[in-house]
ZABA-109708 format. One line per field, with one value per residue: x, y, z of N, C-alpha, C, O in turn. Coordinates in steps of 0.001 Angstrom, whole numbers, plus 500000, padded with zeros to 6 digits. Last residue first. Layout:
BEGIN
n.east: [X/...]
n.north: [Y/...]
n.up: [Z/...]
ca.east: [X/...]
ca.north: [Y/...]
ca.up: [Z/...]
c.east: [X/...]
c.north: [Y/...]
c.up: [Z/...]
o.east: [X/...]
o.north: [Y/...]
o.up: [Z/...]
END
This chain:
BEGIN
n.east: [240649/240323/240233/238391/239619/241136/240087/241634/242726/245296/245125/244446/246918/248173/246702/247346/250086/250034/248920/250979/254229/256514/258400/258575/258298/255681/254267/254364/254562/255774/258329/259077/261318/263400/264445/265098/263004/263182/264967/263566/260739/259498/261195/264660/267969/269781/268992/266959/267843/269569/271236/269791/269478/271512/272152/274425/273292/272328/274662/275896/274058/274342/277004/276892/273426/271276/269641/267289/266530/263845/263027/260645/259803/258484/257902/257910/256062/254417/252561/252030/250036/249207/246752/247475/249363/249963/252395/253871/256393/257941/260687/261176/263468/263824/266194/267346/268820/270615/271234/272995/274391/276934/276430/275127/277310/279034/277427/277254/279919/280250/278451/277941/276630/273328/271031/271595/271677/272684/273558/272922/273034/271052/268307/267853/265647/263606/261289/258778/256231/253333/251166/248195/247783/247836/250724/252694/253698/255429/256909/256853/256560/259173/260550/259083/259470/262267/262492/261034/262659/265035/264134/263337/265737/267046/265621/266334/269172/270118/270943/271532/271993/272371/273742/272790/270532/269557/266421/264694/261953/259727/256435/253676/250310/248335/245666/244625/244144/246249/247779/248919/250658/252393/253538/255022/256888/258154/259358/260469/260935/258803/256502/253398/250492/247109/244299/241165/238672/235885/232540/229413/226435/223353/220312]
n.north: [458543/461255/463879/464315/463452/465654/468871/472044/474370/474289/473016/470458/469600/469354/467249/465172/464999/464009/461451/460371/461005/459027/456989/455252/457027/457835/455546/455497/458183/457177/455267/451812/449017/447462/446469/444223/443401/445387/445144/444464/446688/448834/450423/450588/452055/454090/456700/456299/453766/452335/450742/448719/446681/444903/442607/443185/444249/441844/440424/442115/441974/439290/439291/440944/440971/443631/444812/447423/450888/452911/456049/458628/460880/463927/466064/469440/471286/473784/475071/477534/478863/479135/478313/476153/474648/474244/472214/471003/469167/467618/465774/463567/462038/459743/459529/456598/454590/451408/448892/450091/452172/451344/449317/450763/452266/450332/449440/451732/452079/449794/450198/453803/456025/455846/458538/460485/461791/464490/464434/464082/461337/461107/461314/460509/462130/462515/464556/465436/467384/467477/469628/469740/471474/473575/472448/470708/471240/473402/473500/474307/472029/470993/472843/472724/470109/470161/472184/471143/468937/470228/471662/469531/468270/470418/470715/468308/468573/472098/473993/472847/472645/471156/469501/466977/466949/468408/467376/465945/465387/463306/462916/460857/461250/459502/458775/457479/455586/454799/453381/455532/456526/454318/454106/456451/455913/453686/454604/457844/460005/462864/464583/463618/465423/465186/466898/466641/464365/465342/465383/464138/465916/464895/465008]
n.up: [775527/777736/778216/780104/782386/783140/782238/782286/783260/783974/786357/785439/784489/786966/788090/786294/786748/789359/788888/787171/786777/785028/785465/787553/789608/789220/789820/792633/794822/798079/798772/798220/798759/797589/794549/793205/791626/789497/787435/785169/785526/786729/788167/787298/787180/786714/786845/783986/781599/780033/781422/782660/780557/780015/781299/782717/785006/786118/786582/788429/790536/791216/792065/794276/795376/796438/798709/797841/798261/798332/797175/797243/794726/793528/790737/789828/787336/785349/782637/780188/777519/774956/774098/772476/773710/776900/778389/781259/782681/785374/786612/789153/791230/793668/796111/797896/800422/800510/799664/796828/795590/794930/793152/791161/790189/789225/787080/785502/784794/783206/781119/780808/781810/783258/783273/786182/789307/791109/794599/797229/797600/794824/792828/789517/787214/784295/782577/780183/778704/776832/775207/773475/770278/768519/766867/766320/763852/764328/767597/770191/771693/771588/773234/775645/776582/777032/778960/781102/781734/782515/784752/786413/786973/788221/790592/791818/792033/791836/789938/786546/782940/779723/778078/778284/776685/774000/772683/771117/771470/769737/769980/769968/771136/773603/774753/777969/779906/781378/779630/778252/780204/780557/777984/777833/779840/778679/776362/775846/774331/774582/774709/773764/773197/772646/771413/773084/771760/769720/770909/770023/770223/771613/769868]
ca.east: [240469/240242/241293/238070/238637/241824/239817/241324/241296/245044/245584/243444/245821/248665/246676/245948/249601/250558/248221/249640/253232/255515/258706/258587/259565/256737/254352/255196/253892/255296/257424/259086/260079/262644/263897/266174/263300/262124/265508/264346/261655/258705/260248/263268/266991/270195/269332/267541/266906/268538/271865/270125/268384/271463/270873/274590/273990/271408/273651/276558/274308/273043/276614/277704/274816/271638/271075/267684/267107/264765/263231/261787/259457/259589/257390/258702/256296/255498/252635/252813/250316/250592/246799/246380/249811/248782/252120/252711/256061/256788/260134/260716/262862/263623/264939/267544/267623/270426/271069/272372/272985/276814/277198/274368/276113/279454/277838/276028/279272/281108/278224/278343/277286/274773/271366/270744/272168/271669/273940/272830/274103/271758/269140/267894/266993/263844/262644/259188/257638/253884/252475/248789/247909/246547/249721/252131/252822/254147/256835/257141/255411/258103/261011/259168/258121/261662/263176/260593/261273/265038/264744/262342/264651/267546/265578/264921/268583/269744/271603/270712/272424/271563/274059/274070/270360/270849/267166/266081/262436/260939/257401/255038/251262/249270/246222/245014/243072/245325/247054/247944/249587/251616/252714/253935/255955/257507/258218/260351/261063/259749/257801/254441/251783/248144/245516/242337/239505/237128/233699/230654/227511/224606/221358]
ca.north: [458176/459808/463428/464835/462547/464500/467687/470833/474314/474833/474401/471259/469803/470336/468571/465570/465406/465350/462417/460650/460962/460092/458054/454666/456307/458835/455981/454561/457714/458143/456151/453206/449763/446968/447655/444843/442620/445457/445600/443420/445854/447979/449579/450905/451083/452718/456054/457212/454352/453107/451768/449924/447557/446141/442618/442459/445147/442926/439870/441823/443256/439786/438454/441362/440518/442584/444557/446207/449789/452178/454657/457999/459606/463222/465076/468222/470876/472830/474810/476369/478720/479483/479529/477035/475468/474296/473436/470868/470478/467576/467060/463662/463324/459848/460205/457768/455212/452822/449086/448985/452364/452458/448985/449804/452930/451157/448516/451126/453080/449991/449101/452479/456122/455610/457227/460142/460664/464042/464441/465429/462163/460303/462087/459959/461899/461947/464029/464862/467011/467127/468976/469813/470300/473173/473503/470653/470070/473625/472912/475328/472941/470331/472547/473973/470562/469207/472309/472374/468738/469311/472374/470478/467494/469888/471792/468587/467540/470895/473950/473472/472498/471904/470930/467246/466973/467941/468286/466049/466773/463395/463698/461009/461119/460543/458308/458557/455906/455723/452616/454668/457367/454845/453033/456235/457038/453551/453689/456793/458728/461926/465023/463297/465015/465190/466133/467429/464905/464588/466097/463876/465458/465641/464150]
ca.up: [774122/777524/777297/778776/781770/782543/783054/781514/783024/782637/786384/786133/783541/786003/788730/786475/785433/789117/789746/786641/787847/784931/784529/786206/789487/789138/788427/791860/793615/797107/799511/797810/798959/798747/795209/793976/792828/790515/788722/785835/784753/785846/788918/787043/787670/786416/788095/784971/782558/779339/780596/783438/780986/779257/780567/781452/784089/785752/785672/787150/789869/790734/790919/793134/795431/795485/798691/798536/797499/799220/796765/797907/795359/794198/791687/790009/788715/785572/784076/780614/778954/775232/774909/772070/772580/776047/777623/780378/782125/784465/786219/787766/790891/792232/795760/797048/799846/800799/801088/797558/795956/795874/794351/791973/790692/790366/788149/786033/785637/784385/782062/780331/780504/783309/782721/785053/788518/790151/793189/796689/798178/795820/793736/790868/787736/785630/782692/781475/778730/778139/775135/774805/771150/769057/766994/767675/763965/763653/766260/769181/771603/770831/771870/774883/776240/776099/777665/780451/781312/781379/783619/785911/786355/786951/789606/791556/791186/792580/791246/787583/784331/780679/777968/778943/778134/774500/773560/770678/771430/770560/769209/770471/770049/773173/773480/777072/778980/782032/780653/777578/779677/781689/778526/776875/779980/779979/776226/776851/773644/775192/774187/774733/772638/773681/771120/772686/772834/769864/770385/770750/769355/771754/770443]
c.east: [239150/239920/241243/239103/238237/240833/240432/241128/240836/243559/245359/243818/244750/247603/247153/245861/248152/250089/248717/248839/251873/254482/257720/258814/259693/258098/255456/255336/254789/254671/257004/258115/260224/261323/263004/265732/264380/262426/264458/264896/262400/259585/259525/262377/265603/269246/269772/267812/267637/267574/270843/270772/268847/270425/270738/273303/274155/272059/272698/275555/274931/273200/275276/277306/275580/273118/271394/269195/267442/265247/264247/261847/260715/259087/258567/258043/257195/255644/253634/252769/251105/250968/248226/246445/248711/249137/250852/252409/254974/256522/259011/260087/262445/262849/264863/266190/268037/269112/270798/272383/272461/275379/277089/275116/275341/278260/278225/276341/277995/280465/279034/278117/277640/275381/272876/271046/271162/272268/272792/273190/274122/272944/269731/268825/266854/265323/262890/260662/257994/255341/252999/250094/248355/246595/248376/251022/252214/253170/255468/257051/255604/256901/259880/259573/258176/260290/262555/261219/260747/263627/264705/262873/263617/266459/266044/264776/267116/269185/271315/271415/271429/272015/273323/274423/271654/270830/268467/266916/263839/261584/258619/255855/252652/249998/247207/245664/243377/244225/246020/247124/248503/250433/251840/252984/254756/256499/257469/259133/260803/259760/258909/255792/252763/249423/246493/243498/240664/237949/234951/231786/228787/225686/222683]
c.north: [457415/459500/461927/464388/463019/463565/466470/469660/473107/474771/475091/472729/470700/470636/469662/466967/465875/465861/463845/461582/461344/459926/459190/455747/455697/458180/456996/454962/456757/457459/457259/453975/451157/447687/447185/446137/443236/444608/445653/443840/444858/447091/448576/449951/451513/451663/454612/456474/455226/453822/452713/451034/448820/447136/443870/442432/444494/443874/440962/441295/443025/441113/438917/440571/441048/442229/443402/446023/448604/450917/454012/456516/459000/461971/464279/467336/469631/472500/473677/476274/477441/479339/480024/478370/476397/475219/473267/472208/470292/468997/466850/465028/463301/461145/460332/458390/456414/453322/450520/449215/451292/452632/450099/449422/451986/451836/449295/450188/452519/450994/449276/451450/454761/455583/457024/458731/460340/462969/463937/465553/463565/461125/461168/460820/461281/461871/463607/464490/466503/466695/468739/469028/470689/472031/472955/471681/469907/472472/473167/474792/473991/471252/471955/473727/471802/469678/471387/472525/469957/469098/471498/471247/468421/469098/471303/469678/467799/469850/472674/473277/473183/471621/471770/468729/467331/468054/467642/467003/466917/464767/463902/461837/461290/460196/459339/457986/457027/456198/453479/453868/456531/455669/453499/455171/456871/454687/453510/455895/457549/460628/464163/463632/464770/464662/466280/466502/465723/465190/465274/464666/465293/465043/464918]
c.up: [773944/776069/777052/777734/780380/781861/782375/782473/782231/782280/785043/786188/784162/784944/787773/787085/785526/787755/789545/787554/787277/786041/784440/785148/788098/788954/788217/790399/792822/795910/798566/798694/798375/798940/796348/794658/793728/791760/789827/787196/785623/784972/788034/787831/787230/786982/787945/786274/783576/780281/779966/782620/781712/779739/779698/780631/782721/784748/785202/786122/788498/789999/790340/791888/794222/795611/797751/798451/798395/798507/797709/797540/795972/794905/792248/791056/788729/787054/784289/782133/779234/776696/775153/772807/772075/774884/776801/779717/781077/783980/785219/787528/789419/791954/794245/796758/799013/800191/801490/799067/796898/796376/795386/793243/791613/791016/789405/787198/786259/785347/783336/781432/779924/781913/782814/784581/787419/789259/792321/795227/797562/796298/794800/791708/789130/785953/784139/781428/780116/777985/776540/774737/772563/770050/767472/767880/765359/763834/765631/767752/770515/770651/771031/773436/775350/775635/776626/779064/780568/780834/782365/784702/785738/786227/788241/790505/790844/791625/792029/788916/785264/782110/779000/778937/778868/776025/774017/771502/770854/770369/770102/769485/770674/771882/772935/775809/778015/781077/781361/778582/779010/781197/779672/777402/779050/780192/777546/776628/774587/774402/774784/774105/773781/773051/772279/772373/772273/770993/770649/770103/770173/770858/770471]
o.east: [238813/239040/242020/238876/237792/241173/240266/241909/239788/243171/245245/242952/244213/247414/246607/245044/247779/249734/247925/248128/251640/253927/258026/259349/260786/258953/256094/256388/255867/254295/257779/257200/261325/260313/261962/266546/264554/262129/264794/265250/261919/259237/258997/262761/265393/269647/270105/266970/268767/266597/271204/270849/268345/270478/269945/273346/274040/271440/272309/275593/274542/272559/275095/277276/274982/273952/271743/269931/267828/264470/265364/260835/261736/258070/259528/257669/257232/255380/253688/252922/250882/252094/248434/246221/248990/249204/250685/252193/255134/256436/259112/259092/263269/261713/265724/265155/268954/268391/270753/273370/271562/275164/277145/274503/274950/278198/277798/275606/277692/280466/278563/277657/277643/274732/273636/271287/270022/273243/272022/273138/275183/273767/269007/269984/265864/266150/262438/261203/257563/255650/253099/250118/248821/245566/247845/250447/251330/251964/254455/257112/254628/256285/259660/259012/257399/259984/262342/260554/260096/263422/264378/262143/263081/266280/265505/263916/266690/268766/272159/272361/270600/272374/273606/275291/271616/271081/268485/268001/264137/261738/258539/255952/252778/250262/246939/246147/242483/243465/245031/245917/247312/249324/250672/251767/253616/255388/256275/257998/260905/258735/259836/256180/252931/249435/246673/243656/241089/237933/235061/231965/229187/225826/223083]
o.north: [457016/460112/461390/464505/462216/462943/466277/469478/473133/475076/476315/473598/471590/471788/470765/467781/466869/467032/464787/462445/462505/458843/460222/455472/455633/458701/457021/454753/457157/456289/458172/453402/451621/447056/446576/446824/442817/445054/445934/442991/444460/446779/447579/448818/452661/450527/453964/455715/454940/454419/453762/452169/449903/448310/443894/442257/445158/444253/441001/441669/443662/441348/438935/441118/441541/443083/442312/446964/448768/450014/454504/455816/458872/462003/463993/467804/468870/473339/472729/477277/476406/479656/481183/479427/477332/476436/472274/473211/469523/469924/466010/465390/463043/461309/460948/457832/457152/452571/450831/449657/451564/453175/449835/449225/452368/451969/448960/450149/452803/450788/448946/451777/454577/455171/457934/457834/459969/463208/463070/466647/464164/461560/460538/461032/461505/461586/464262/464154/467075/465767/469666/467893/471802/471652/471999/471763/469075/472686/473150/475568/474508/471265/472374/474326/471918/469651/471783/472943/469828/469081/471978/471461/468137/469240/471719/469590/467545/470191/472213/472497/473986/470492/472959/469170/467921/469123/466466/467402/467901/465241/464598/461500/461810/459033/459977/456854/457489/457108/452966/453694/456792/455529/453121/455310/457121/454452/453213/456367/456392/460201/464674/463042/465617/463589/467371/465451/465522/466407/464596/464620/466189/463824/465516]
o.up: [772830/775464/776262/776530/779560/780855/781171/783407/781586/781152/784974/786081/783501/784553/787764/786654/784902/787624/789557/787039/786940/786225/783845/784074/787536/788238/787165/789795/792382/795979/798283/799285/798078/799249/796105/795275/794873/792868/790977/788014/786684/783833/788527/788121/786838/787235/788938/786753/783972/779830/779431/783090/781413/779375/778757/779414/781691/783754/784034/784950/787519/788975/789122/790785/793265/795913/798206/798157/799552/798198/797865/797590/795296/795597/791534/792132/787762/787916/783506/782831/778606/777081/775512/772216/771324/775055/776094/780397/780129/784785/784325/788154/788542/792399/793617/797122/799372/799534/802680/799654/797694/797459/796587/794292/792716/792238/790509/788185/787418/786561/784425/782525/778707/780951/782483/785389/787696/788545/792735/794663/797391/795492/795571/791351/789826/785086/785078/780375/781118/777238/777343/774261/772807/770609/766907/768966/765562/763957/766330/766799/769973/769585/769895/772518/774402/774443/775480/778116/779531/779620/781280/783734/784667/785017/787215/789627/789717/790519/792798/789022/784836/782445/779147/779690/779947/776581/774380/771080/770177/769244/771115/768305/771782/771579/771916/775804/777307/781407/781885/778408/779182/781713/779756/777285/779440/780668/777538/776695/774179/773870/775412/773096/774658/772448/772820/772995/771135/771177/771670/768886/770917/770754/769472]
END
């Protein structure tokens, strides 16, 4: 009788409960080790490059830890590109309100950097996934209520598809998981580049 081998350890280098939820829903059982990377200290020429730089930094910090030995480490970071600018989490309620007033009725591109490191081989593969988001036109009162909920202060672009702002997003073009925080199809392709099948990681 064939002996079942335990799946490779997968570590998520992110504090995001949304990313953790996406991985768990896909049958994976990641551990979480937060990188502690100072995101404000890193820069790049474009929003897509910035998302990738941040993701790589998170994955690299965690992959270098002794407790990550032998594991696969996935780092992710998201920014919203609007008018060529990278918008992360708003600093305060005033910024979140201004952000929504500028976004409504328009489209932005949610960029999520993904970086996957196999600590056994030392190989890293990285890519940015992009999804176009078309925002609705919430009223000033709706924006005020949303900002008062506190949710937009904790998410890139001051919105999320899996929360209170979902009614204010008219449509998306691309992977919805990417907007929530992690593209599972892209993760599958990155795993494939490292010679790993996603089904082998199912818990």
